[in-house]
C-alpha positions as a printed NumPy array, in Angstrom:
array([[ 61.126, 170.467, 116.208],
       [ 60.654, 173.339, 113.822],
       [ 62.473, 171.686, 110.93 ],
       [ 60.603, 168.412, 111.428],
       [ 57.223, 170.09 , 111.202],
       [ 58.198, 172.414, 108.384],
       [ 59.054, 169.373, 106.281],
       [ 55.894, 167.626, 107.454],
       [ 53.722, 170.479, 106.254],
       [ 55.499, 170.465, 102.917],
       [ 54.219, 166.97 , 102.182],
       [ 50.992, 166.603, 104.203],
       [ 48.362, 169.093, 103.131],
       [ 44.627, 169.022, 103.619],
       [ 42.219, 168.285, 100.801],
       [ 39.36 , 170.604, 100.006],
       [ 39.445, 174.219,  98.938],
       [ 36.984, 176.037, 101.125],
       [ 34.799, 178.791,  99.825],
       [ 35.832, 182.227,  99.183],
       [ 36.557, 185.676, 100.18 ],
       [ 33.115, 186.988, 101.116],
       [ 32.9  , 189.504, 103.945],
       [ 29.999, 190.465, 106.159],
       [ 28.013, 193.31 , 104.626],
       [ 28.623, 197.042, 104.646],
       [ 32.252, 197.146, 105.684],
       [ 34.652, 199.891, 104.77 ],
       [ 38.345, 199.821, 105.588],
       [ 39.087, 201.792, 108.742],
       [ 42.363, 202.878, 107.203],
       [ 43.295, 202.973, 103.525],
       [ 45.887, 200.278, 102.772],
       [ 49.364, 201.643, 102.119],
       [ 52.196, 199.83 , 100.411],
       [ 54.546, 202.809, 100.243],
       [ 57.624, 202.498, 102.461],
       [ 57.929, 205.309, 104.949],
       [ 60.688, 205.551, 107.514],
       [ 62.611, 202.475, 108.537],
       [ 62.213, 201.293, 112.131],
       [ 64.754, 202.206, 114.739],
       [ 65.513, 199.928, 117.654],
       [ 66.036, 201.915, 120.818],
       [ 65.912, 199.08 , 123.303],
       [ 63.021, 197.182, 124.917],
       [ 59.663, 198.94 , 125.06 ],
       [ 59.076, 200.946, 128.223],
       [ 56.186, 199.063, 129.837],
       [ 55.214, 202.014, 132.032],
       [ 54.381, 204.201, 129.05 ],
       [ 52.425, 201.66 , 126.977],
       [ 48.761, 200.745, 127.244],
       [ 48.496, 196.999, 126.637],
       [ 44.812, 196.65 , 127.472],
       [ 42.386, 195.337, 124.861],
       [ 38.671, 195.9  , 125.331],
       [ 36.584, 192.854, 124.46 ],
       [ 34.685, 192.107, 122.396],
       [ 36.471, 193.955, 119.626],
       [ 33.237, 194.561, 117.683],
       [ 29.603, 195.14 , 118.568],
       [ 28.321, 193.206, 115.563],
       [ 29.876, 189.971, 114.265],
       [ 32.679, 190.529, 111.747],
       [ 34.534, 188.176, 109.387],
       [ 38.04 , 187.887, 108.031],
       [ 39.306, 185.45 , 105.397],
       [ 42.41 , 183.474, 106.361],
       [ 44.446, 181.441, 103.823],
       [ 46.494, 178.65 , 105.388],
       [ 47.515, 175.101, 104.536],
       [ 46.216, 172.461, 106.902],
       [ 46.69 , 168.83 , 107.804],
       [ 43.741, 166.712, 108.915],
       [ 43.325, 164.116, 111.631],
       [ 40.607, 162.862, 113.984],
       [ 37.932, 165.594, 114.487],
       [ 40.156, 168.135, 112.751],
       [ 39.048, 168.723, 109.167],
       [ 39.861, 172.433, 109.198],
       [ 41.233, 175.106, 111.495],
       [ 37.569, 175.815, 112.195],
       [ 37.85 , 172.732, 114.443],
       [ 40.724, 174.282, 116.395],
       [ 39.742, 175.117, 119.987],
       [ 41.893, 178.231, 120.08 ],
       [ 40.111, 179.823, 117.113],
       [ 36.726, 178.931, 118.548],
       [ 37.733, 180.647, 121.794],
       [ 39.072, 183.656, 119.893],
       [ 35.702, 184.151, 118.206],
       [ 33.893, 183.973, 121.538],
       [ 36.302, 186.486, 123.042],
       [ 36.509, 188.996, 120.19 ],
       [ 33.319, 188.67 , 118.146],
       [ 35.439, 188.103, 115.028],
       [ 34.733, 185.048, 112.869],
       [ 37.4  , 183.543, 110.633],
       [ 36.62 , 182.002, 107.247],
       [ 39.45 , 179.541, 106.633],
       [ 40.611, 178.959, 103.068],
       [ 42.635, 175.758, 102.798],
       [ 44.418, 174.804,  99.562],
       [ 44.1  , 171.24 ,  98.241],
       [ 46.485, 168.651,  99.633],
       [ 49.789, 168.875,  97.81 ],
       [ 48.592, 171.851,  95.765],
       [ 49.301, 174.653,  98.197],
       [ 51.941, 176.425,  96.124],
       [ 49.887, 176.253,  92.932],
       [ 46.797, 177.501,  94.795],
       [ 48.798, 180.374,  96.256],
       [ 50.132, 181.487,  92.862],
       [ 46.63 , 181.301,  91.375],
       [ 45.313, 183.427,  94.22 ],
       [ 48.019, 186.06 ,  93.715],
       [ 47.453, 186.225,  89.951],
       [ 43.701, 186.594,  90.453],
       [ 44.154, 189.739,  92.574],
       [ 41.418, 188.307,  94.79 ],
       [ 43.223, 188.226,  98.117],
       [ 42.055, 187.131, 101.564],
       [ 42.743, 189.335, 104.578],
       [ 45.447, 187.06 , 106.022],
       [ 47.929, 184.669, 104.434],
       [ 49.965, 182.329, 106.623],
       [ 53.3  , 180.826, 105.525],
       [ 53.522, 183.569, 102.88 ],
       [ 57.314, 183.595, 103.296],
       [ 57.457, 180.104, 101.805],
       [ 55.288, 180.922,  98.795],
       [ 55.932, 184.459,  97.578],
       [ 58.727, 184.442,  95.025],
       [ 61.261, 187.175,  95.589],
       [ 60.864, 187.772,  99.275],
       [ 58.835, 189.964, 101.549],
       [ 60.213, 193.323, 100.437],
       [ 59.01 , 192.452,  96.947],
       [ 55.629, 191.301,  98.284],
       [ 55.209, 194.756,  99.813],
       [ 56.491, 196.586,  96.728],
       [ 54.151, 194.524,  94.54 ],
       [ 51.186, 195.618,  96.638],
       [ 50.396, 192.136,  97.933],
       [ 51.392, 192.558, 101.572],
       [ 51.082, 195.547, 103.856],
       [ 54.135, 196.995, 105.525],
       [ 53.176, 196.709, 109.191],
       [ 55.709, 198.99 , 110.91 ],
       [ 53.376, 201.904, 111.562],
       [ 50.309, 199.72 , 112.101],
       [ 52.166, 197.684, 114.746],
       [ 53.289, 200.893, 116.443],
       [ 49.704, 202.143, 116.559],
       [ 47.526, 199.084, 117.161],
       [ 49.676, 196.138, 118.281],
       [ 51.442, 197.078, 121.521],
       [ 51.631, 193.515, 122.835],
       [ 53.175, 192.141, 119.667],
       [ 55.471, 195.158, 119.406],
       [ 56.816, 194.584, 122.912],
       [ 58.026, 191.12 , 121.847],
       [ 59.498, 192.252, 118.512],
       [ 61.433, 194.991, 120.317],
       [ 62.435, 192.914, 123.331],
       [ 66.078, 192.548, 122.2  ],
       [ 68.306, 193.213, 119.202],
       [ 68.365, 189.608, 117.944],
       [ 64.577, 189.318, 117.787],
       [ 64.228, 192.733, 116.171],
       [ 66.807, 192.039, 113.443],
       [ 65.279, 188.649, 112.601],
       [ 61.752, 190.1  , 112.488],
       [ 62.426, 192.748, 109.819],
       [ 63.568, 192.567, 106.202],
       [ 66.812, 193.875, 104.745],
       [ 64.942, 197.097, 103.927],
       [ 63.658, 197.464, 107.466],
       [ 60.095, 196.35 , 106.768],
       [ 58.174, 194.59 , 109.504],
       [ 56.243, 192.478, 107.074],
       [ 54.268, 190.054, 109.187],
       [ 53.19 , 188.61 , 112.492],
       [ 55.809, 186.01 , 113.255],
       [ 56.296, 182.919, 115.299],
       [ 58.692, 184.16 , 117.976],
       [ 60.181, 181.84 , 120.563],
       [ 60.174, 182.859, 124.201],
       [ 63.839, 181.876, 124.274],
       [ 66.261, 180.174, 121.908],
       [ 65.212, 176.601, 121.338],
       [ 67.44 , 173.703, 122.253],
       [ 68.29 , 171.   , 119.736],
       [ 65.255, 168.728, 119.613],
       [ 66.549, 166.107, 117.209],
       [ 69.845, 164.316, 116.848],
       [ 71.439, 160.892, 116.886],
       [ 69.992, 158.002, 118.847],
       [ 71.445, 154.594, 119.674],
       [ 69.78 , 151.34 , 120.715],
       [ 70.57 , 151.384, 124.433],
       [ 69.454, 147.762, 124.838],
       [ 71.979, 146.752, 122.174],
       [ 74.698, 148.704, 123.999],
       [ 73.902, 146.675, 127.111],
       [ 74.013, 143.484, 125.07 ],
       [ 77.453, 144.379, 123.706],
       [ 78.8  , 145.529, 127.077],
       [ 79.108, 149.124, 125.839],
       [ 77.794, 152.544, 126.904],
       [ 76.944, 155.819, 125.168],
       [ 80.447, 157.012, 126.078],
       [ 81.744, 154.565, 123.47 ],
       [ 79.927, 156.618, 120.786],
       [ 81.602, 159.948, 121.567],
       [ 84.089, 159.86 , 118.679],
       [ 83.84 , 158.823, 115.033],
       [ 86.26 , 155.979, 115.727],
       [ 84.272, 154.883, 118.763],
       [ 81.009, 155.016, 116.843],
       [ 82.55 , 152.81 , 114.165],
       [ 83.441, 150.241, 116.806],
       [ 79.895, 150.328, 118.168],
       [ 78.44 , 149.868, 114.696],
       [ 80.725, 146.871, 114.173],
       [ 79.335, 145.28 , 117.333],
       [ 75.77 , 146.127, 116.286],
       [ 76.103, 144.609, 112.817],
       [ 75.105, 141.131, 113.96 ],
       [ 72.093, 142.466, 115.867],
       [ 70.327, 144.092, 112.923],
       [ 67.356, 142.412, 111.318],
       [ 68.497, 140.446, 108.263],
       [ 71.961, 141.969, 108.726],
       [ 70.982, 145.097, 106.791],
       [ 73.442, 147.467, 108.475],
       [ 73.027, 149.332, 111.789],
       [ 73.617, 152.994, 110.758],
       [ 70.687, 154.696, 109.067],
       [ 71.565, 157.836, 107.102],
       [ 68.673, 160.272, 106.946],
       [ 68.168, 162.758, 104.143],
       [ 69.041, 160.333, 101.366],
       [ 72.341, 159.409, 103.011],
       [ 73.58 , 162.903, 103.774],
       [ 72.333, 163.256, 107.348],
       [ 69.965, 166.13 , 106.676],
       [ 69.981, 167.809, 110.088],
       [ 73.738, 167.909, 110.507],
       [ 73.948, 165.651, 113.556],
       [ 76.666, 163.398, 112.076],
       [ 78.299, 165.385, 109.272],
       [ 78.547, 168.325, 111.685],
       [ 81.616, 166.542, 113.033],
       [ 83.266, 167.483, 109.719],
       [ 81.969, 171.064, 109.71 ],
       [ 79.502, 170.596, 106.857],
       [ 75.776, 170.211, 106.229],
       [ 73.871, 168.394, 103.532],
       [ 72.482, 170.151, 100.432],
       [ 69.203, 168.489, 101.403],
       [ 69.068, 170.688, 104.489],
       [ 67.081, 173.93 , 104.451],
       [ 70.098, 176.125, 103.646],
       [ 70.991, 174.342, 100.373],
       [ 74.245, 173.234, 101.946],
       [ 75.344, 176.691, 103.109],
       [ 76.786, 177.512, 106.501],
       [ 77.761, 180.85 , 108.011],
       [ 81.417, 180.137, 108.714],
       [ 82.531, 183.096, 110.805],
       [ 80.646, 185.573, 108.624],
       [ 81.506, 183.883, 105.311],
       [ 78.866, 182.092, 103.231],
       [ 80.374, 178.654, 102.691],
       [ 78.991, 175.951, 100.391],
       [ 79.466, 172.589, 102.104],
       [ 79.989, 170.411,  98.997],
       [ 83.14 , 172.424,  98.265],
       [ 84.516, 172.071, 101.783],
       [ 87.301, 169.514, 102.406],
       [ 85.288, 168.25 , 105.364],
       [ 82.637, 166.958, 102.97 ],
       [ 85.154, 164.745, 101.201],
       [ 86.285, 163.377, 104.568],
       [ 82.691, 162.752, 105.672],
       [ 81.664, 160.923, 102.502],
       [ 84.893, 158.925, 102.644],
       [ 84.126, 157.768, 106.171],
       [ 80.564, 156.776, 105.279],
       [ 81.843, 154.885, 102.22 ],
       [ 84.274, 152.993, 104.442],
       [ 81.487, 152.033, 106.839],
       [ 79.241, 151.048, 103.949],
       [ 81.916, 148.71 , 102.586],
       [ 82.115, 147.111, 106.027],
       [ 78.369, 146.487, 106.083],
       [ 77.759, 149.078, 108.808],
       [ 75.369, 151.343, 106.845],
       [ 71.741, 150.387, 106.331],
       [ 71.21 , 149.462, 102.682],
       [ 67.677, 150.893, 102.631],
       [ 68.722, 154.505, 103.172],
       [ 69.177, 155.21 ,  99.446],
       [ 65.507, 154.576,  98.677],
       [ 64.288, 156.739, 101.538],
       [ 65.201, 160.425, 101.74 ],
       [ 63.214, 161.022, 104.935],
       [ 64.216, 163.748, 107.347],
       [ 64.723, 161.269, 110.19 ],
       [ 65.089, 157.509, 110.487],
       [ 61.648, 156.029, 109.689],
       [ 59.701, 154.506, 112.551],
       [ 59.371, 151.128, 110.866],
       [ 63.157, 150.891, 110.44 ],
       [ 63.574, 151.359, 114.176],
       [ 60.621, 149.108, 114.951],
       [ 61.747, 146.201, 112.797],
       [ 65.202, 146.153, 114.367],
       [ 66.962, 147.292, 111.204],
       [ 68.66 , 150.254, 112.876],
       [ 71.088, 150.589, 115.754],
       [ 72.042, 154.245, 115.243],
       [ 69.895, 156.866, 113.512],
       [ 68.365, 160.301, 113.728],
       [ 65.19 , 161.023, 115.681],
       [ 63.141, 163.752, 117.339],
       [ 62.95 , 163.586, 121.123],
       [ 59.162, 163.303, 121.358],
       [ 59.039, 160.161, 119.201],
       [ 61.074, 157.544, 121.032],
       [ 58.034, 155.978, 122.747],
       [ 56.377, 155.439, 119.396],
       [ 59.51 , 153.627, 118.232],
       [ 59.344, 151.348, 121.256],
       [ 55.687, 150.621, 120.529],
       [ 56.522, 149.895, 116.891],
       [ 59.247, 147.474, 117.998],
       [ 56.96 , 145.673, 120.438],
       [ 54.253, 145.336, 117.763],
       [ 56.453, 144.65 , 114.739],
       [ 54.951, 142.093, 112.38 ],
       [ 58.37 , 140.923, 111.17 ],
       [ 60.679, 141.191, 114.191],
       [ 58.91 , 142.054, 117.473],
       [ 61.182, 143.182, 120.307],
       [ 59.677, 144.272, 123.653],
       [ 63.124, 145.243, 124.958],
       [ 63.631, 148.202, 122.585],
       [ 65.229, 151.144, 124.386],
       [ 66.716, 154.282, 122.865],
       [ 69.358, 156.704, 124.144],
       [ 70.593, 159.994, 122.71 ],
       [ 74.208, 160.555, 121.715],
       [ 75.933, 163.796, 120.862],
       [ 77.477, 164.483, 117.464],
       [ 80.616, 162.299, 117.491],
       [ 83.908, 164.187, 117.664],
       [ 86.771, 163.612, 115.245],
       [ 89.238, 163.506, 118.13 ],
       [ 88.685, 162.543, 121.748],
       [ 90.38 , 165.767, 122.845],
       [ 87.921, 167.949, 120.882],
       [ 85.343, 170.017, 122.718],
       [ 81.736, 169.841, 121.529],
       [ 80.99 , 173.5  , 122.149],
       [ 84.097, 174.923, 120.46 ],
       [ 85.137, 172.303, 117.886],
       [ 81.686, 171.405, 116.534],
       [ 79.791, 174.386, 115.153],
       [ 76.473, 172.989, 113.897],
       [ 73.393, 171.553, 115.522],
       [ 69.73 , 171.584, 114.6  ],
       [ 68.609, 174.747, 116.419],
       [ 68.48 , 178.087, 114.558],
       [ 66.466, 181.288, 115.071],
       [ 64.207, 182.876, 117.653],
       [ 61.997, 184.188, 114.818],
       [ 60.663, 181.614, 112.341],
       [ 59.553, 183.47 , 109.203],
       [ 58.335, 180.293, 107.487],
       [ 55.29 , 180.248, 109.762],
       [ 54.53 , 183.976, 109.761],
       [ 51.253, 185.616, 108.806],
       [ 50.983, 188.558, 106.41 ],
       [ 48.13 , 191.04 , 106.15 ],
       [ 47.302, 191.629, 102.498],
       [ 46.504, 194.921, 100.822],
       [ 42.904, 193.684, 100.438],
       [ 42.342, 193.609, 104.2  ],
       [ 38.849, 194.902, 104.892],
       [ 39.644, 196.565, 108.238],
       [ 43.3  , 196.982, 109.101],
       [ 42.762, 198.384, 112.578],
       [ 40.478, 195.528, 113.59 ],
       [ 42.817, 192.979, 112.004],
       [ 45.754, 194.344, 114.002],
       [ 43.814, 194.35 , 117.261],
       [ 42.532, 190.816, 116.649],
       [ 46.071, 189.618, 116.027],
       [ 47.479, 191.571, 118.957],
       [ 45.072, 189.9  , 121.381],
       [ 46.981, 186.66 , 120.738],
       [ 50.072, 188.319, 122.269],
       [ 48.398, 189.27 , 125.547],
       [ 48.971, 187.103, 128.612],
       [ 45.681, 185.254, 128.153],
       [ 46.278, 184.957, 124.396],
       [ 49.728, 183.466, 124.925],
       [ 48.311, 180.896, 127.337],
       [ 45.605, 179.924, 124.852],
       [ 48.082, 179.721, 121.95 ],
       [ 50.384, 177.393, 123.846],
       [ 48.187, 175.221, 126.064],
       [ 44.73 , 175.752, 124.689],
       [ 42.097, 178.134, 126.031],
       [ 40.532, 176.325, 128.984],
       [ 42.117, 175.857, 132.408],
       [ 40.77 , 173.312, 134.869],
       [ 41.711, 170.771, 137.504],
       [ 43.904, 167.865, 136.439],
       [ 41.718, 165.328, 134.677],
       [ 38.984, 167.832, 133.825],
       [ 37.618, 166.57 , 130.5  ],
       [ 36.35 , 170.046, 129.602],
       [ 39.731, 171.758, 130.05 ],
       [ 42.761, 171.789, 127.787],
       [ 45.355, 172.352, 130.509],
       [ 45.864, 172.402, 134.265],
       [ 48.429, 174.112, 136.482],
       [ 51.024, 172.046, 138.327],
       [ 52.511, 174.309, 141.02 ],
       [ 55.546, 172.024, 141.351],
       [ 56.698, 172.724, 137.76 ],
       [ 57.632, 169.056, 137.496],
       [ 59.608, 169.37 , 134.267],
       [ 61.574, 172.375, 135.505],
       [ 61.008, 174.577, 132.456],
       [ 59.726, 177.552, 134.426],
       [ 56.107, 177.064, 133.309],
       [ 53.531, 175.312, 135.456],
       [ 50.924, 174.676, 132.76 ],
       [ 50.433, 171.07 , 131.614],
       [ 48.265, 169.526, 128.908],
       [ 45.296, 167.576, 130.217],
       [ 45.861, 163.774, 130.33 ],
       [ 42.718, 163.13 , 128.259],
       [ 44.25 , 165.037, 125.349],
       [ 47.492, 163.072, 125.521],
       [ 45.526, 159.828, 125.622],
       [ 43.233, 160.755, 122.725],
       [ 45.786, 161.963, 120.188],
       [ 48.784, 159.854, 119.16 ],
       [ 51.355, 162.669, 119.328],
       [ 51.987, 165.911, 121.18 ],
       [ 52.144, 167.559, 117.755],
       [ 48.468, 166.769, 117.133],
       [ 47.495, 167.881, 120.639],
       [ 49.067, 171.268, 119.968],
       [ 47.388, 171.486, 116.56 ],
       [ 43.987, 170.737, 118.07 ],
       [ 43.952, 173.032, 121.079],
       [ 46.339, 175.926, 120.38 ],
       [ 48.7  , 177.436, 117.82 ],
       [ 51.476, 175.218, 116.538],
       [ 53.972, 175.979, 113.759],
       [ 52.075, 179.244, 113.412],
       [ 52.387, 182.965, 114.2  ],
       [ 52.403, 183.223, 117.97 ],
       [ 54.627, 183.623, 121.016],
       [ 55.836, 180.053, 121.308],
       [ 56.755, 178.577, 124.652],
       [ 58.278, 175.518, 123.009],
       [ 58.907, 173.704, 126.31 ],
       [ 55.11 , 173.356, 126.629],
       [ 55.511, 169.865, 125.159],
       [ 57.741, 168.858, 128.066],
       [ 54.655, 168.324, 130.205],
       [ 53.933, 165.271, 128.031],
       [ 57.457, 163.864, 128.212],
       [ 59.446, 161.849, 130.7  ],
       [ 62.541, 163.422, 132.236],
       [ 64.881, 161.206, 130.229],
       [ 63.304, 162.469, 126.99 ],
       [ 63.864, 166.056, 128.055],
       [ 67.483, 165.209, 128.863],
       [ 68.032, 164.182, 125.232],
       [ 68.072, 167.87 , 124.334],
       [ 70.965, 168.671, 126.657],
       [ 72.98 , 165.857, 125.094],
       [ 72.411, 167.091, 121.534],
       [ 72.823, 170.707, 122.537],
       [ 76.418, 170.15 , 123.619],
       [ 77.404, 170.897, 120.026],
       [ 77.896, 174.541, 119.101],
       [ 75.663, 176.304, 116.594],
       [ 77.677, 179.349, 115.53 ],
       [ 77.928, 178.232, 111.884],
       [ 74.225, 177.492, 111.406],
       [ 72.712, 179.434, 108.505],
       [ 69.899, 181.638, 109.765],
       [ 66.509, 181.269, 108.099],
       [ 66.169, 185.05 , 108.484],
       [ 68.75 , 185.578, 105.71 ],
       [ 66.815, 186.318, 102.509],
       [ 67.536, 186.521,  98.797],
       [ 65.98 , 188.986,  96.392],
       [ 63.726, 187.704,  93.598],
       [ 66.498, 187.844,  91.005],
       [ 69.041, 186.339,  93.389],
       [ 66.692, 183.552,  94.331],
       [ 65.995, 182.617,  90.717],
       [ 69.67 , 182.707,  89.746],
       [ 70.915, 180.841,  92.812],
       [ 68.197, 178.202,  92.515],
       [ 69.129, 177.524,  88.903],
       [ 72.777, 177.061,  89.84 ],
       [ 72.309, 175.099,  93.045],
       [ 69.753, 172.71 ,  91.592],
       [ 72.447, 171.5  ,  89.214],
       [ 75.25 , 171.608,  91.778],
       [ 73.3  , 169.784,  94.462],
       [ 72.091, 167.133,  92.031],
       [ 75.637, 166.525,  90.868],
       [ 76.877, 166.277,  94.433],
       [ 74.075, 163.946,  95.562],
       [ 74.69 , 161.596,  92.644],
       [ 78.43 , 161.588,  93.264],
       [ 78.   , 160.98 ,  96.997],
       [ 75.682, 158.003,  96.424],
       [ 78.146, 156.482,  93.967],
       [ 81.064, 156.928,  96.356],
       [ 79.201, 155.598,  99.381],
       [ 78.077, 152.473,  97.529],
       [ 81.567, 151.834,  96.133],
       [ 80.97 , 152.701,  92.483],
       [ 83.548, 155.489,  92.655],
       [ 86.556, 156.364,  94.758],
       [ 86.299, 159.261,  97.162],
       [ 89.424, 160.622,  95.458],
       [ 87.246, 161.617,  92.51 ],
       [ 86.109, 164.456,  94.757],
       [ 89.152, 166.486,  93.658],
       [ 89.425, 165.262,  90.089],
       [ 85.755, 165.06 ,  89.122],
       [ 83.223, 166.55 ,  91.552],
       [ 84.866, 169.864,  92.441],
       [ 85.698, 170.772,  88.821],
       [ 82.162, 169.785,  87.806],
       [ 80.5  , 171.947,  90.458],
       [ 82.84 , 174.835,  89.815],
       [ 81.969, 174.556,  86.133],
       [ 78.305, 174.938,  87.057],
       [ 79.127, 178.416,  88.361],
       [ 78.984, 177.537,  92.051],
       [ 81.138, 180.588,  92.747],
       [ 78.288, 182.812,  91.607],
       [ 75.883, 181.079,  94.013],
       [ 78.375, 181.67 ,  96.804],
       [ 78.525, 185.374,  95.828],
       [ 74.738, 185.598,  96.005],
       [ 74.552, 183.96 ,  99.411],
       [ 77.397, 186.11 , 100.697],
       [ 75.589, 189.262,  99.578],
       [ 72.407, 188.096, 101.323],
       [ 74.356, 187.312, 104.485],
       [ 75.978, 190.743, 104.462],
       [ 72.593, 192.435, 104.033],
       [ 71.288, 190.467, 106.989],
       [ 74.263, 191.512, 109.063],
       [ 73.729, 195.107, 107.905],
       [ 70.292, 195.149, 109.517],
       [ 72.219, 196.338, 112.53 ],
       [ 71.933, 199.799, 110.898],
       [ 68.417, 199.898, 112.307],
       [ 69.738, 199.527, 115.841],
       [ 70.106, 202.798, 117.672]])
């Protein structure tokens, strides 16, 4: 769900800039901030538990202490600020450290961040800094904004360090190209499965005498869409194309070995170690040609052009406009409720099923012939927290952060801080010794939380740490799902992921500016061309005669060079492995 929520945060921000950067009186930094690189880290294998002291004495301070924490925030019932988060309230009780949250205005987070940087009036912590600081994290350290944490983590964060150094993949994704450990990251306890993909109206399959097996190939899916055409509300076309028509998460165009420029990688894939720009791949022409053919047959929902949403909107499902579309596995019950309560076309029989990315040929194998699904890294830098050079007490900051990586901190981050019997209205989670969902974790969210908040996303936001720097046991949400919802992930995860562009690959400041200038033009040109071809204004054959020459003339080759250089630097991080 990481992509879903990253996009959500980009458009839903909390109003109200909270007050300032004041600290409690008479503090002096325990260690002078240093922005000078020293030695690069060296990975020598997992930390030896027997030789490390992981204990943290609580409270961390004798007298109350305060840190300032800059982070964007969404609001919902009884959650106006992260001050209303139960985890942070528990952390203060445990540690004696109070957090002053600074939230940028809704929709103005980037502007507020740049103003803060220019003012040289920094808070102690900045979350999501990766998304805001132009030029990358090495530059943020060189500029004196962020602290390089390598030595501080070695000295004061043994619990966090044990996770960063647990294996080579985590270690390489946690550092920069220059070997800087620049922040406290969100790190997954294991690689996440695909949590969004294609869904089909299972009740319509029954009505047509079909099954999900009939959707396993592009040809088969076309036949299903043809049957579904007469079932759609006002005959508006059964296939909904997310991402402005380009299937943003790669769950349909992955069949052709390409991703949309609207996806997080700007259309790039890592094709066997080569940075490859999807709009210039022959598979993109084939994909757009197929969609144009379906559009001409009335099989594509006409409303997709006006809606560039990440997934198929709930009201499109609910009104019966869609037979096949993209969705996230935790949301199907809300679609059923929307269908039952639709003001224009109520349908109490709504039922959804997941389908894998359709194959081009029946003989293809999902794992070896399809190379893209929606899962990516084990380290998500977009949600990481940086300690700024203005931090008032680095040692205390590190110890406060490290407590979140202890066993009790991990439990509180993931399920909230209070254990109790099932149904206990004072507790955030209970323990089910049967491990009913089979994920290896017995903790379950309390039923009262699931009843009070309309989504598991909001439950996690209220009681713990979600899309934030912590050790994420992402299957925690399975305790709120039915078994069939959990099984969606295994269906979507049949597709391989070896070409997915890692979010840990970074561009330098100059590279980012140059590539952005090029790709903004290239992607706009491609999106306009694709819309014209899909809707029948142009032939798909203009791909070779018009689109490719146009994009090449916009210096797309230079953008490819930049991305290739960044990919090679990422791969070269292996130099830090012993």
